[in-house]
C-alpha positions in Angstrom: 3.6 23.4 -12.7 3.5 19.9 -14.1 0.4 18.7 -16.0 -0.7 15.0 -16.0 -0.7 13.7 -19.5 1.5 12.1 -22.1 4.1 14.7 -21.6 4.4 14.4 -17.9 7.8 12.6 -17.8 9.3 15.1 -20.1 8.1 18.1 -18.2 9.4 16.9 -15.0 12.7 15.7 -16.5 13.1 19.6 -17.8 12.2 20.7 -14.3 14.9 18.7 -12.5 17.5 18.9 -15.3 20.2 16.4 -14.7 19.2 15.5 -11.1 17.3 12.4 -10.1 14.5 12.2 -7.5 15.1 10.7 -4.0 11.2 10.5 -3.3 7.9 10.9 -5.0 5.1 12.0 -2.7 2.2 10.5 -4.3 -1.3 12.1 -3.8 -3.0 10.7 -6.9 -1.8 7.0 -7.6 -2.6 5.5 -10.9 -0.5 6.3 -14.1 1.3 9.5 -13.1 3.3 7.4 -10.7 4.4 4.9 -13.3 5.4 7.8 -15.4 7.5 9.6 -12.9 9.1 6.4 -11.4 11.8 6.6 -14.0 13.1 9.8 -12.7 13.8 8.2 -9.3 17.4 7.4 -8.3 18.5 3.8 -7.7 16.8 3.0 -4.3 14.3 5.8 -4.6 11.2 5.9 -2.8 7.5 6.3 -3.6 5.2 7.4 -0.6 1.3 7.3 -1.3 -0.6 9.3 1.3 -3.9 9.6 -0.6 -5.5 8.3 -3.7 -7.5 11.1 -5.2 -7.9 9.3 -8.4 -9.0 6.1 -6.6 -6.8 3.9 -8.8 -4.3 1.2 -8.2 -0.7 2.3 -7.7 0.9 1.5 -10.9 4.8 0.9 -10.9 6.9 -0.9 -13.5 7.9 -4.1 -11.9 11.4 -3.7 -13.9 11.9 -0.6 -11.6 10.9 -2.3 -8.4 13.4 -5.3 -9.2 16.2 -3.7 -11.2 16.4 -0.4 -9.7 15.3 -1.2 -6.2 12.6 1.4 -5.8 10.4 0.9 -2.8 6.7 1.9 -2.4 5.4 2.9 1.2 1.9 3.9 2.2 1.4 6.6 4.8 -1.8 7.4 6.8 -1.8 10.2 9.2 -4.3 8.5 11.6 -1.9 5.5 12.0 1.0 7.6 12.6 -1.1 9.5 15.4 -2.0 6.3 17.1 1.8 4.8 16.9 3.6 8.1 17.9 4.1 9.3 21.6 1.9 12.1 22.4 4.8 14.5 23.0 6.5 13.7 19.6 3.0 14.7 17.9 2.8 17.9 19.9 6.3 18.8 19.0 5.5 18.1 15.3 2.4 20.1 15.3 4.4 23.1 17.1 7.0 23.0 14.3 4.5 22.9 11.6 2.5 25.8 12.9 5.7 27.8 13.1 6.2 27.0 9.4 2.8 28.1 8.6 3.2 31.3 10.6 6.3 32.0 9.1 5.1 31.9 5.7 7.3 28.8 4.9 4.6 26.1 4.7 1.2 26.8 2.9 -1.5 25.0 1.1 -3.8 26.4 -1.5 -7.3 27.2 -0.5 -9.9 26.4 -3.2 -13.1 27.3 -1.3 -14.5 28.2 2.2 -17.8 27.6 3.3 -20.1 28.5 6.2 -20.9 25.8 8.6 -24.5 26.0 7.7 -23.4 25.1 4.0 -21.7 21.9 5.2 -23.5 19.7 2.3 -22.0 21.8 -0.3 -18.7 21.7 1.4 -18.4 18.0 1.8 -19.6 17.5 -1.8 -17.0 20.0 -2.9 -14.1 18.4 -0.9 -15.1 14.9 -2.2 -14.5 16.0 -5.9 -11.4 14.7 -7.5 -10.8 17.7 -9.5 -10.0 20.0 -6.7 -6.7 22.3 -6.6 -6.7 23.2 -2.9 -8.3 22.7 0.3 -11.9 23.3 1.1 -12.4 24.9 4.4 -15.3 26.2 6.8 -15.1 29.8 7.8 -16.3 30.5 11.2 -17.4 34.3 11.2 
């Protein structure tokens, strides 16, 4: 596990050894992305899909210019609007198979009864979560 902070780049470099990253999937924005950008290969990509920290994305301009890094935003709703219905259905089928086979999983931090929706929404809005907040239908 990598922990955000002054040692993030060193932790990540130790984890990948002599390799370089092709892509950073960014769910935080802010300083961690700038720290990890140095580990991307030439022409590497940063794909931001959420902004839990609510901070601007910070990338050193020298990485953008001299290393050809690119930054892309991804929003599921936009993909759903632009993608043919049969492609969306096939994609969800493939994802469901990966979940059923235990290959794809997401940590669950808490489950709530529907009657406790206010608490669930407040919990889901917290930036310090380490997993999904779900409703349990009993």
